[in-house]
VEXRO-121348 format. One line per field, with one value per residue: x, y, z of N, C-alpha, C in turn; residue in three letters. Coordinates in steps of 0.001 Angstrom, whole numbers, plus 500000, padded with zeros to 6 digits. Layout:
n_x <- [X|...]
n_y <- [Y|...]
n_z <- [Z|...]
ca_x <- [X|...]
ca_y <- [Y|...]
ca_z <- [Z|...]
c_x <- [X|...]
c_y <- [Y|...]
c_z <- [Z|...]
aa <- [ALA|...]
This chain:
n_x <- [776683|774831|771408|770177|771210|771408|771478|770580|770341|769459|766809|763552|761774|758555|755484|753545|750270|750055|750707|753812|755340|757289|758381|760941|760936|762819|763057|760950|759385|757758|756368|755943|755276|756903|758926|761370|762120|763000|762023|760991|760477|759210|760099|758072|756061|753725|752468|749535|748888|749043|748644|749953|748426|749475|752190|755453|757367|760341|762339|764952|766740|768160|768859|768333|765523|763278|760161|758465|755582|755980|758652|761969|764064|767275|769785|770906|769228|767103|764069|761398|758311|756055|753821|750476|750826|750199|751663|753331|751840|753846|756278|758211|760539|762580|762753|763395|765077|764375|765097|763033|761524|759277|757789|755850|753157|752298|749530|747674|746258|744381|744736|742721]
n_y <- [193834|190897|190351|187945|184647|181623|178121|176354|173634|172683|173298|172068|170482|171463|170139|171361|172373|171321|168230|166594|168849|170886|173136|175147|177469|180280|182950|185479|188579|190205|192636|193421|191073|189998|187367|184706|181635|178172|176083|172867|170667|167598|165061|165217|166683|169467|172854|174763|177464|180742|183780|186406|188630|190971|190612|190729|188206|186318|183802|181557|179075|176492|173763|171094|170922|173379|173740|176139|177399|175831|176267|175247|175602|175657|175102|178146|179800|182672|184068|186449|187549|190063|191581|190563|189619|186927|183669|180562|177472|175706|173166|170111|167878|166128|166869|169586|172245|175354|178809|181034|184216|186576|189771|190652|189379|186367|185460|182911|183039|181385|181044|181106]
n_z <- [374108|374047|374943|374995|374996|373645|373614|371026|370692|373075|373236|372969|370266|369272|368308|365562|364363|361816|360245|360643|360965|363028|365669|367112|369540|369659|370376|371676|371557|374013|373973|371233|369957|368086|366770|366722|365316|364887|362288|361545|358947|358108|355685|352835|354095|354320|354039|353518|351147|352487|354457|356551|358662|360020|360303|358996|357397|357493|355979|356287|354773|356415|356307|353960|351644|350642|349264|347634|346432|344162|343415|344194|346990|348421|351051|352468|351087|351117|352005|351824|353059|352979|355354|354975|352390|350199|350436|349677|348500|350963|350988|351228|349849|350818|353479|355756|357558|358866|359529|360936|361048|362493|362339|364027|366088|364626|362581|360883|357959|355760|352221|349413]
ca_x <- [776385|773519|770572|769754|772237|770641|771964|769363|770240|768798|765392|762777|760873|757127|754689|752565|749004|750242|751413|755196|755998|757506|759037|761689|760825|764109|762919|759676|759313|756424|755699|755533|754896|757919|759495|762320|761952|763445|760906|761435|759444|759576|759970|756709|755084|753344|751558|748819|749126|748476|749232|749962|747787|750270|753602|756385|758007|761531|762683|766297|766844|769383|769137|767314|764869|761970|759454|757527|754825|756539|760092|762735|765131|768174|770490|771391|768174|766458|762793|760698|756900|755562|752516|749336|751084|750061|752844|753080|752028|755197|756439|759583|760660|763434|762794|764192|765082|764323|765107|761882|761258|758050|757955|754747|752511|751766|748316|747738|745020|744483|744478|741987]
ca_y <- [192580|190341|190079|186548|183721|180382|176911|175845|172175|172397|173645|170947|170716|171378|169898|172363|171757|170593|166952|166537|170150|171262|174415|175498|178904|180786|184278|186181|189888|190290|193892|193492|189765|189528|186103|183965|180211|177194|175268|171614|170014|166230|164745|165081|167526|170661|173862|175408|178889|181549|185098|186874|189944|192102|190247|190373|186923|185942|182383|181219|177616|176004|172396|170418|171579|173997|173968|177236|177705|175069|176503|174584|176409|174867|175800|179483|180598|183632|184496|187458|187797|191227|191389|190577|189025|185471|182879|179137|176477|175288|171731|169636|166495|165341|167452|170806|173047|176757|179844|181852|185352|187335|191110|190824|188095|185861|184665|182141|183207|180547|181710|180236]
ca_z <- [374781|373714|376123|374921|374514|373719|372959|370378|370821|374349|373104|372422|369150|369619|367096|365150|363966|360561|360411|360207|361119|364433|365829|368324|369789|370104|370988|371476|372194|374622|373620|369829|369454|367134|367217|365908|365588|363902|361846|360933|358140|357747|354263|352352|354798|353566|354579|352415|350928|353565|354666|357937|358579|360520|360491|357935|357697|356746|356070|355839|354706|357061|355834|353172|350517|350844|348010|347856|345213|343054|343265|345252|347581|349245|352127|352148|350458|352013|351436|352623|352751|353707|355984|354081|351076|350167|350110|349729|349560|351314|351146|351180|349377|351706|354816|355855|358779|358488|360557|360574|361924|362284|362908|364975|366349|363358|362432|359641|357228|354571|350943|348494]
c_x <- [774971|772712|770011|770888|771654|771356|770745|769232|769549|767291|764673|761944|759435|756324|753729|751290|749142|751110|752834|755966|756090|758356|759803|761584|762151|763992|761539|759731|757892|755671|755149|754972|755871|758546|760478|762200|762675|762234|761472|760248|759962|759377|758500|755681|754828|752451|750833|749222|748383|749105|749205|749480|748712|751764|754322|757041|759263|761802|764088|766411|768201|769826|768004|766754|763514|761375|758374|756882|755472|758024|760819|763904|765957|768842|771092|770360|767473|765215|762121|759263|756452|754175|751408|749563|750954|751391|752546|752246|753504|755206|757912|759584|761416|763501|763655|764114|765236|764509|764061|761732|759944|758230|756899|754156|751898|750402|748477|746372|745167|744058|743790|742695]
c_y <- [192134|190109|188664|185735|182329|179262|176242|174337|171770|172679|172478|171390|170542|171176|171055|171624|170933|169356|167039|167839|170488|172522|174476|177007|179386|182112|184824|187486|190090|191541|193878|192180|189219|188252|185540|182507|179394|176336|174030|170987|168639|166027|164548|165951|168807|171577|174500|176877|179684|182936|185395|188321|191096|191822|190033|189066|186779|184470|182203|179699|177200|174661|171950|171256|172112|174226|175004|177595|177056|175267|175877|175462|175531|175713|177126|180366|181451|184156|185486|187568|188971|190913|191517|189910|187504|184811|181409|178717|176120|173774|171386|168197|165653|165823|168696|171386|174495|177636|180853|182995|186004|188676|191438|189450|187569|185195|183922|182204|182431|181328|180700|180146]
c_z <- [374397|374990|376107|374326|374726|372970|372336|370479|372117|374303|372416|371220|369640|368343|366826|364750|362688|360787|359855|360361|362598|364491|367142|368475|370365|370830|370688|372244|372707|374171|372195|369288|368429|367673|366206|366300|364524|363572|361150|360213|357757|356247|353896|353049|354006|354397|353398|352276|352008|353545|356157|357914|358932|360593|359168|358361|356860|356995|355507|355895|355285|356491|354923|352043|350931|349466|348298|346523|343982|342803|344457|345673|348510|350318|351652|351492|351514|351327|352389|352129|353615|354283|354944|352738|351133|349817|350351|348535|349736|351456|351149|350680|350396|353137|354817|357261|358344|359712|360122|361566|361519|362981|363949|365220|365058|363521|361108|358985|355919|353327|350034|347169]
aa <- [MET|TYR|HIS|THR|ASN|LEU|ASP|THR|SER|ALA|VAL|GLN|TRP|SER|PRO|MET|ASP|ALA|ARG|GLY|ILE|SER|MET|LYS|MET|LEU|TYR|ARG|ASP|ALA|ALA|SER|GLY|ALA|MET|THR|ALA|MET|THR|ARG|MET|ALA|ALA|GLY|SER|ALA|LEU|PRO|ALA|HIS|ARG|HIS|SER|ALA|ALA|ASP|GLN|THR|VAL|PHE|VAL|LEU|GLU|GLY|ASP|LEU|ILE|ASP|ALA|GLY|ALA|THR|TYR|GLY|PRO|GLY|SER|PHE|LEU|VAL|ALA|LYS|ALA|GLY|SER|PRO|HIS|GLY|PRO|HIS|GLY|THR|ALA|GLY|GLY|CYS|VAL|LEU|LEU|THR|THR|TYR|SER|ALA|THR|PRO|ASP|PHE|VAL|MET|VAL|GLU]
């Protein structure tokens, strides 16, 4: 039996600090800080290259196009960034929706 059952259509999108990007928090583990969220990027939006100090990150493209470090990924694409590894910049031409997980509380350390 699952301990969480969530209708994601009932969860509101919350804007992030980056313009055109919002998130739906689906699950957060209070003890570890691990989390699962849906991330929506509007057409033309972008995030700079960054890393997460302690959190592994997975990204599954649900809809649209994700451009990561110049390569374009469509629906069904799955990407993994281990803790500390630089990734990005991330962008989108036509917009996208992603399912994103973090193994611990994520920080965003910009990469030069």
